[in-house]
C-alpha positions in Angstrom: 12.8 -41.6 17.8 9.7 -40.2 19.5 9.3 -36.5 18.7 9.2 -35.3 22.4 12.3 -37.4 23.1 14.2 -35.8 20.2 12.9 -32.3 21.2 14.3 -32.7 24.7 17.6 -34.1 23.4 18.3 -31.2 21.1 17.1 -28.7 23.7 19.8 -30.1 26.1 22.5 -29.7 23.5 21.1 -26.2 22.7 21.3 -25.1 26.4 24.8 -26.6 26.8 26.0 -24.6 23.7 24.5 -21.3 25.1 25.9 -21.9 28.6 29.4 -22.6 27.1 29.2 -19.3 25.2 28.2 -17.4 28.3 31.1 -18.9 30.3 33.7 -18.1 27.6 32.3 -14.6 27.0 34.5 -12.8 24.4 36.2 -16.1 23.6 32.9 -17.5 22.2 34.5 -17.9 18.9 36.6 -20.7 20.3 33.4 -22.7 21.1 32.5 -25.7 19.0 30.2 -24.9 16.0 27.5 -27.4 17.2 25.9 -30.6 16.6 23.8 -32.1 13.7 21.1 -34.7 14.4 19.4 -36.8 11.8 16.3 -38.6 12.8 13.0 -40.2 11.7 9.9 -39.7 13.7 6.7 -41.7 14.2 3.7 -39.9 12.7 3.5 -36.4 14.3 2.3 -32.9 13.5 4.1 -29.8 14.9 2.8 -26.3 14.9 5.1 -23.3 15.1 4.6 -20.5 17.6 3.0 -18.2 15.0 0.9 -20.9 13.4 -2.8 -21.5 13.6 -4.4 -24.6 14.9 -7.1 -24.2 12.2 -4.5 -25.6 9.8 -4.9 -29.0 11.4 -7.8 -30.3 9.6 -8.7 -33.2 11.9 -9.6 -33.4 15.6 -7.6 -35.1 18.4 -9.8 -38.2 18.3 -9.0 -38.6 14.5 -5.3 -37.9 15.4 -5.3 -40.9 17.7 -7.1 -43.1 15.1 -4.2 -42.3 12.7 -1.7 -43.1 15.3 -0.4 -39.5 15.2 0.7 -37.1 17.8 0.4 -33.2 17.9 2.7 -30.7 19.5 2.8 -26.9 19.6 6.5 -26.0 19.6 8.8 -22.9 19.8 10.0 -22.8 16.2 9.1 -20.4 13.4 6.6 -21.3 10.7 3.2 -23.0 10.8 2.1 -26.6 10.8 4.0 -29.5 9.2 4.1 -33.3 9.4 6.9 -35.7 10.3 6.9 -39.4 9.8 8.8 -42.5 8.7 10.6 -42.1 5.4 11.4 -38.4 6.1 14.8 -37.1 7.0 14.5 -34.6 9.8 17.6 -32.7 10.5 18.2 -30.7 13.7 21.3 -28.5 13.3 22.1 -27.0 16.7 24.7 -24.6 15.3 26.4 -21.5 16.7 26.0 -19.0 13.9 28.4 -16.5 15.7 31.1 -19.1 15.4 30.2 -19.6 11.8 30.1 -15.9 11.2 26.7 -15.8 9.4 23.2 -14.5 10.3 19.9 -16.3 10.6 18.8 -15.4 7.0 22.0 -16.8 5.5 21.7 -19.9 7.7 18.2 -20.7 6.3 19.5 -19.9 2.7 22.3 -22.5 3.2 19.9 -25.1 4.6 17.8 -24.6 1.5 20.9 -24.8 -0.7 22.0 -28.1 0.8 18.7 -29.7 0.0 18.6 -28.1 -3.5 22.0 -29.6 -4.2 20.9 -32.9 -2.8 18.0 -33.3 -5.0 20.1 -32.1 -7.9 22.0 -35.4 -7.5 18.7 -37.1 -8.5 18.1 -34.9 -11.5 15.6 -32.7 -9.8 15.6 -28.9 -9.9 14.8 -27.4 -6.5 14.0 -23.7 -6.0 12.9 -21.2 -3.4 9.5 -19.6 -3.1 9.2 -15.9 -2.1 7.4 -15.6 1.1 7.8 -19.4 1.9 10.9 -21.0 3.3 11.9 -24.5 2.3 12.7 -26.3 -1.0 10.1 -26.3 -3.8 9.6 -27.8 -7.2 8.2 -25.5 -9.9 7.2 -22.9 -7.4 6.5 -20.3 -10.2 4.0 -22.7 -12.0 0.4 -22.2 -10.8 -1.2 -25.4 -9.7 2.2 -27.3 -9.8 4.2 -25.8 -6.9 5.0 -28.5 -4.4 7.3 -28.6 -1.4 9.8 -31.3 -0.9 11.5 -29.9 2.2 10.1 -27.8 5.0 12.2 -25.5 7.2 11.4 -24.0 10.7 14.0 -22.9 13.2 14.5 -21.1 16.4 17.6 -19.1 17.4 18.8 -17.6 20.7 22.2 -16.0 21.2 22.9 -17.0 17.6 22.4 -20.8 18.5 19.9 -22.6 16.4 17.3 -25.3 17.1 14.7 -27.3 15.0 15.6 -27.4 11.4 14.3 -29.1 8.2 12.1 -32.0 7.2 13.1 -33.6 3.8 10.5 -36.0 2.3 12.3 -39.1 0.9 9.9 -42.0 1.1 7.3 -40.1 3.1 3.6 -41.3 3.2 2.2 -38.1 1.6 -1.4 -39.0 2.6 -0.7 -37.5 6.1 -0.3 -34.1 4.5 -4.0 -34.3 3.5 -5.0 -33.7 7.1 -3.3 -30.2 7.3 -2.7 -27.1 5.4 1.1 -27.7 5.1 3.0 -24.7 6.4 -0.3 -22.8 6.3 -0.7 -23.0 2.4 -4.0 -24.1 1.0 -3.0 -23.7 -2.7 0.3 -25.6 -3.0 1.2 -29.3 -2.8 3.7 -31.5 -1.2 6.0 -34.1 -2.8 8.8 -36.6 -2.0 11.9 -37.9 -3.6 10.2 -41.2 -4.1 7.2 -39.7 -5.8 9.3 -37.5 -8.1 11.6 -40.3 -9.2 9.1 -43.0 -9.2 10.7 -45.5 -6.9 11.6 -45.9 -3.2 15.0 -44.6 -2.2 17.6 -46.0 0.2 17.2 -43.4 3.0 20.7 -44.0 4.4 22.2 -43.3 1.0 20.2 -40.1 0.9 21.3 -39.1 4.4 24.9 -39.5 3.4 24.4 -37.1 0.5 22.6 -34.5 2.6 25.3 -34.6 5.2 27.9 -34.1 2.6 26.0 -31.1 1.1 25.6 -29.5 4.5 29.3 -30.0 5.2 30.0 -28.1 1.8 27.6 -25.2 2.3 28.6 -24.5 5.9 32.3 -25.4 5.3 32.3 -27.9 8.3 34.2 -31.0 9.3 32.1 -33.7 11.0 33.7 -35.1 14.1 32.5 -37.8 16.7 29.9 -39.1 14.2 27.7 -41.8 15.6 24.4 -43.5 14.9 
């Protein structure tokens, strides 16, 4: 799905959830927990509201030559890349219903991906001062990110989410300082394991791990 189309789609759900909370007032806890969207995007770079355009290392003419788009958006974090072979998850969740705060929410997103790559024999970790899921973050010169996270929250309702590299073409990360870092790398499930993965199978695992860490039941599932 085109990035802007997906952004507008999740924004609509986000607004509906907030309006529903306002209408119910003190009965907000009876509102639904939210919606989870999984999507793959064409080549696109997105820059968070506190990020620097200097972390995009190519100009707009070069962007077009690489068939890529660029958007400055309203999430936290710096610049990242989305593209084919990457699972982008947009949880539009009501944290008030879930009874958790934003810090715990991000921790659980990371935990779901850590548990997912654990199914493939990989050990994921967190990096102090950098959200997302990393491999060997404590080893100088070897720290590499496999999943980026950037979110927005209003009235305890979240938007945006995570980008998990499965079969992602990592060359596109060469044209940015991913998440603002200049001394750390990027990786994918395919690169770490040494072979292309069935992305639908991986989506099923991620969805299951998210269900576990947030203690949710999925309803009205569709593709």
